[in-house]
TORPA-4810 file (N, C-alpha, C, O; in nm, 3 decimals):
<nodes>
NODE_1_-0.759_-2.755_3.155_-0.843_-2.686_3.061_-0.798_-2.540_3.045_-0.807_-2.484_2.935_M
NODE_2_-0.750_-2.479_3.153_-0.704_-2.341_3.144_-0.582_-2.329_3.054_-0.563_-2.229_2.986_E
NODE_3_-0.499_-2.436_3.056_-0.379_-2.434_2.971_-0.417_-2.427_2.824_-0.355_-2.354_2.747_F
NODE_4_-0.518_-2.502_2.783_-0.561_-2.501_2.644_-0.619_-2.364_2.605_-0.597_-2.316_2.494_L
NODE_5_-0.690_-2.302_2.696_-0.744_-2.169_2.670_-0.633_-2.066_2.655_-0.638_-1.979_2.568_G
NODE_6_-0.532_-2.078_2.741_-0.418_-1.987_2.733_-0.342_-2.009_2.601_-0.303_-1.913_2.535_L
NODE_7_-0.321_-2.134_2.564_-0.251_-2.164_2.439_-0.329_-2.110_2.319_-0.271_-2.054_2.227_A
NODE_8_-0.460_-2.128_2.320_-0.544_-2.078_2.212_-0.538_-1.925_2.205_-0.533_-1.868_2.096_L
NODE_9_-0.538_-1.859_2.319_-0.527_-1.714_2.322_-0.395_-1.665_2.265_-0.392_-1.567_2.190_G
NODE_10_-0.285_-1.731_2.300_-0.153_-1.694_2.249_-0.148_-1.715_2.097_-0.092_-1.632_2.025_V
NODE_11_-0.206_-1.823_2.050_-0.208_-1.850_1.906_-0.288_-1.742_1.833_-0.243_-1.693_1.729_I
NODE_12_-0.403_-1.706_1.885_-0.486_-1.604_1.820_-0.414_-1.471_1.815_-0.416_-1.403_1.712_I
NODE_13_-0.349_-1.433_1.925_-0.274_-1.306_1.927_-0.159_-1.312_1.827_-0.135_-1.215_1.754_V
NODE_14_-0.087_-1.422_1.822_0.026_-1.436_1.730_-0.017_-1.430_1.584_0.046_-1.362_1.503_G
NODE_15_-0.124_-1.500_1.551_-0.174_-1.499_1.413_-0.221_-1.359_1.375_-0.197_-1.314_1.263_V
NODE_16_-0.287_-1.290_1.466_-0.333_-1.154_1.439_-0.215_-1.061_1.412_-0.220_-0.980_1.319_T
NODE_17_-0.111_-1.071_1.491_0.008_-0.986_1.471_0.072_-1.015_1.336_0.107_-0.922_1.264_I
NODE_18_0.086_-1.142_1.301_0.146_-1.178_1.172_0.062_-1.125_1.056_0.116_-1.073_0.959_V
NODE_19_-0.069_-1.138_1.065_-0.157_-1.091_0.958_-0.150_-0.939_0.944_-0.150_-0.889_0.831_M
NODE_20_-0.143_-0.866_1.053_-0.136_-0.720_1.047_-0.002_-0.675_0.987_0.001_-0.581_0.907_I
NODE_21_0.105_-0.740_1.025_0.237_-0.698_0.975_0.259_-0.732_0.829_0.336_-0.663_0.762_R
NODE_22_0.193_-0.835_0.777_0.216_-0.880_0.640_0.106_-0.841_0.543_0.105_-0.890_0.430_N
NODE_23_0.015_-0.756_0.583_-0.092_-0.718_0.491_-0.038_-0.626_0.383_0.060_-0.554_0.403_R
NODE_24_-0.104_-0.629_0.268_-0.064_-0.547_0.156_-0.129_-0.410_0.166_-0.245_-0.399_0.208_R
NODE_25_-0.056_-0.305_0.129_-0.116_-0.172_0.129_-0.230_-0.165_0.027_-0.225_-0.231_-0.076_P
NODE_26_-0.332_-0.085_0.056_-0.449_-0.080_-0.029_-0.477_0.057_-0.087_-0.576_0.074_-0.158_R
NODE_27_-0.394_0.156_-0.060_-0.420_0.291_-0.108_-0.399_0.305_-0.258_-0.346_0.215_-0.323_G
NODE_28_-0.441_0.418_-0.312_-0.427_0.445_-0.454_-0.280_0.450_-0.494_-0.242_0.393_-0.596_L
NODE_29_-0.198_0.516_-0.415_-0.055_0.526_-0.447_0.011_0.389_-0.441_0.101_0.361_-0.520_Q
NODE_30_-0.031_0.304_-0.350_0.026_0.169_-0.342_-0.005_0.090_-0.469_0.079_0.015_-0.517_A
NODE_31_-0.125_0.108_-0.523_-0.161_0.042_-0.648_-0.078_0.092_-0.765_-0.036_0.014_-0.851_G
NODE_32_-0.053_0.222_-0.769_0.029_0.281_-0.874_0.173_0.230_-0.863_0.235_0.196_-0.963_I
NODE_33_0.225_0.226_-0.741_0.361_0.178_-0.720_0.376_0.031_-0.760_0.476_-0.007_-0.819_D
NODE_34_0.276_-0.051_-0.728_0.281_-0.192_-0.764_0.278_-0.210_-0.915_0.352_-0.292_-0.969_E
NODE_35_0.194_-0.132_-0.983_0.187_-0.139_-1.129_0.321_-0.099_-1.190_0.369_-0.164_-1.283_F
NODE_36_0.382_0.007_-1.139_0.510_0.053_-1.192_0.619_-0.053_-1.170_0.704_-0.073_-1.256_A
NODE_37_0.617_-0.118_-1.055_0.717_-0.222_-1.028_0.700_-0.340_-1.123_0.799_-0.395_-1.171_A
NODE_38_0.577_-0.379_-1.149_0.554_-0.489_-1.243_0.592_-0.450_-1.385_0.648_-0.530_-1.460_R
NODE_39_0.562_-0.326_-1.423_0.597_-0.277_-1.556_0.748_-0.277_-1.573_0.799_-0.319_-1.677_R
NODE_40_0.821_-0.229_-1.472_0.966_-0.226_-1.480_1.026_-0.366_-1.484_1.129_-0.388_-1.547_D
NODE_41_0.962_-0.460_-1.417_1.013_-0.598_-1.417_0.999_-0.660_-1.555_1.080_-0.746_-1.593_A
NODE_42_0.900_-0.620_-1.631_0.878_-0.676_-1.765_0.953_-0.601_-1.874_0.964_-0.651_-1.986_L
NODE_43_1.005_-0.483_-1.843_1.074_-0.402_-1.944_1.208_-0.465_-1.979_1.275_-0.522_-1.893_A
NODE_44_1.246_-0.453_-2.105_1.378_-0.506_-2.143_1.488_-0.423_-2.077_1.468_-0.306_-2.044_P
NODE_45_1.604_-0.486_-2.059_1.713_-0.421_-1.988_1.789_-0.319_-2.072_1.847_-0.225_-2.017_D
NODE_46_1.789_-0.333_-2.201_1.866_-0.242_-2.285_1.798_-0.223_-2.420_1.683_-0.264_-2.439_G
NODE_47_1.868_-0.160_-2.511_1.810_-0.142_-2.643_1.794_-0.276_-2.713_1.869_-0.370_-2.685_P
NODE_48_1.698_-0.287_-2.802_1.677_-0.415_-2.870_1.795_-0.452_-2.957_1.857_-0.366_-3.021_P
NODE_49_1.826_-0.579_-2.959_1.935_-0.627_-3.043_1.886_-0.642_-3.185_1.772_-0.682_-3.209_R
NODE_50_1.973_-0.610_-3.280_1.939_-0.627_-3.422_2.022_-0.739_-3.479_2.136_-0.761_-3.437_T
NODE_51_1.966_-0.808_-3.572_2.042_-0.914_-3.638_2.128_-0.853_-3.747_2.083_-0.769_-3.824_R
NODE_52_2.247_-0.895_-3.752_2.336_-0.847_-3.859_2.361_-0.960_-3.957_2.367_-1.077_-3.920_S
NODE_53_2.374_-0.922_-4.080_2.400_-1.022_-4.183_2.549_-1.053_-4.188_2.634_-0.965_-4.177_R
NODE_54_2.576_-1.177_-4.203_2.714_-1.219_-4.215_2.760_-1.205_-4.360_2.688_-1.240_-4.453_R
NODE_55_2.876_-1.154_-4.376_2.932_-1.146_-4.510_2.993_-1.279_-4.546_3.068_-1.338_-4.468_A
NODE_56_2.961_-1.325_-4.663_3.030_-1.446_-4.704_2.949_-1.552_-4.747_3.000_-1.658_-4.784_G
</nodes>
């Protein structure tokens, strides 16, 4: 029975460490940075292409 308690304790500590290390920042600047990253991901890479008429 002690083995199961020890295993459960190790699991709880491990899950807690993983959750703390992978949590998302919650500050105001973190929100601004996330918005800017998403905006940049959606922005086109270069100037817009224009269609040219073919002669002929």
